[in-house]
C-alpha positions in Angstrom: 0.7 8.9 -11.5 -2.7 8.7 -13.1 -4.2 5.5 -14.5 -7.5 4.1 -15.7 -9.3 2.6 -12.7 -9.6 -1.2 -12.8 -11.8 -3.7 -10.9 -11.8 -7.0 -9.1 -14.9 -9.0 -8.1 -15.5 -6.7 -5.1 -13.2 -3.7 -5.5 -12.6 -0.8 -7.7 -9.0 0.5 -7.6 -8.6 4.1 -8.7 -6.0 6.8 -8.5 -5.8 8.5 -5.1 -7.2 12.0 -5.3 -7.1 15.1 -3.1 -10.5 14.1 -1.6 -8.9 10.9 -0.2 -6.4 12.7 2.0 -8.5 12.4 5.1 -9.0 8.7 4.6 -5.3 8.2 4.0 -4.4 10.2 7.0 -6.7 8.2 9.3 -5.7 4.8 8.0 -1.9 5.5 7.8 -1.6 7.5 10.9 -3.7 5.2 13.1 -1.6 3.4 15.7 -3.3 0.0 14.9 -3.9 0.2 11.2 -0.6 2.0 10.4 1.5 0.1 13.0 3.7 -1.6 10.4 3.8 1.3 7.9 6.7 3.7 7.5 4.2 6.6 7.5 4.3 9.0 10.4 1.8 8.3 13.2 -0.8 11.0 13.8 0.6 11.9 17.2 4.0 12.6 15.7 2.9 14.9 12.9 4.2 18.5 13.7 2.1 20.4 11.1 -1.1 18.6 10.3 -2.1 21.1 7.6 1.2 20.7 5.8 0.9 16.9 6.0 -2.6 17.0 4.6 -1.4 19.2 1.7 1.2 16.6 1.0 -1.4 13.8 1.0 -3.6 15.8 -1.4 -0.9 15.8 -4.0 0.4 12.2 -3.8 -1.0 11.4 -7.2 1.3 14.0 -8.7 4.3 11.7 -8.0 6.0 10.7 -11.3 7.4 7.4 -9.9 4.5 5.9 -7.9 1.0 4.8 -8.4 -1.1 5.7 -5.3 -4.4 3.9 -5.3 -7.6 3.8 -3.3 -9.5 0.5 -3.1 -13.2 1.1 -2.8 -16.1 -1.2 -2.4 -17.8 -1.6 -5.8 -21.3 -1.6 -4.3 -21.1 1.2 -1.8 -18.2 3.3 -3.2 -16.7 3.5 0.3 -12.9 3.3 0.5 -11.6 0.1 2.2 -7.9 0.5 1.8 -4.9 2.0 0.0 -2.2 0.6 -2.2 0.9 2.0 -3.8 3.4 0.8 -6.4 6.8 2.5 -6.5 8.3 2.2 -10.0 11.9 0.9 -10.0 14.5 -0.2 -12.6 13.0 1.7 -15.5 9.6 0.3 -14.8 10.4 -3.4 -14.8 10.1 -3.6 -11.0 7.4 -2.3 -8.7 7.7 -2.1 -4.9 4.2 -2.4 -3.5 2.6 -1.6 -0.2 -1.0 -1.7 1.0 -3.2 -1.0 4.0 -6.7 -2.3 4.7 -9.2 -0.6 7.0 -9.5 -2.8 10.1 -13.3 -3.3 9.6 -12.3 -5.2 6.4 -9.5 -7.3 7.8 -9.6 -11.1 7.4 -12.0 -10.9 4.5 -9.6 -11.5 1.6 -9.4 -7.9 0.5 -5.5 -7.7 0.8 -5.2 -10.8 -1.5 -7.7 -9.4 -3.9 -6.1 -6.0 -4.0 -2.5 -7.2 -4.4 -3.5 -9.8 -7.1 -5.1 -6.9 -9.0 -2.1 -4.7 -8.7 0.2 -7.5 -9.9 -2.0 -8.1 -12.9 -2.1 -4.3 -13.6 1.7 -4.2 -13.4 2.1 -7.2 -15.6 -0.1 -5.5 -18.3 2.4 -2.6 -18.1 5.5 -4.7 -18.5 6.5 -5.2 -14.9 8.5 -8.4 -14.3 9.4 -8.2 -10.6 7.3 -7.2 -7.6 8.7 -6.4 -4.2 6.9 -5.9 -0.9 8.6 -5.0 2.4 6.6 -6.5 5.3 7.2 -6.3 9.0 8.3 -9.8 10.1 5.8 -9.8 13.0 2.9 -8.8 10.7 1.9 -12.4 10.3 -1.3 -11.6 8.3 0.6 -9.7 5.6 3.4 -12.3 5.6 0.8 -14.9 5.0 -0.8 -12.9 2.2 2.5 -12.6 0.4 3.2 -16.3 0.6 -0.2 -17.3 -0.6 0.2 -15.0 -3.6 3.5 -16.6 -4.5 5.9 -14.0 -3.1 9.0 -15.4 -1.4 11.0 -13.7 1.3 14.5 -12.8 -0.1 16.0 -10.3 2.4 15.9 -9.3 6.0 16.2 -5.8 7.3 14.7 -3.1 9.5 12.6 0.0 9.1 11.4 2.8 11.3 7.8 3.9 11.8 7.7 7.3 10.3 9.6 9.9 12.4 9.6 7.8 15.5 12.2 5.6 17.2 10.1 2.5 16.7 12.0 -0.1 14.7 10.7 -3.3 13.1 12.4 -6.2 11.5 11.2 -6.7 8.0 11.2 -9.2 5.2 11.4 -8.2 1.6 9.1 -10.4 -0.4 9.7 -10.9 -4.1 7.7 -12.3 -7.0 9.0 -12.8 -10.5 6.7 -13.2 -13.5 
């Protein structure tokens, strides 16, 4: 889905474009950065060209905002974020990933805060975020931003047998 880019003090969040496929592949497929994502790890992708083509067209999805967060000063991408639209648009299920060179600098909080504000402007009342229970950094970000864990479950890392316990965090506006 397309949207008008919006900014935070340090970031510009814009729609993901075809030119961002390489960055998305590297950050999501990386064994460290993408460890707790449901995306397929690089070494498990059977047809890299086919997968890259899929990434080039993510912004065509009618039910999800795929975003790139880039440094406002340098224009370099520092992370990704998505918001899957649910319940007729009143609920968004969000996810995010920050490049490891930008970890522990407050970018996750800044990005999620901006996405929640963007959603609120568009009538969203409920935000959900599935976080691996052992991903202490992301669990902390969710709690600091007023999300509360409401469910326990599991998820698989892409097309692998890796399974993680997860918490579904919820925030009501």
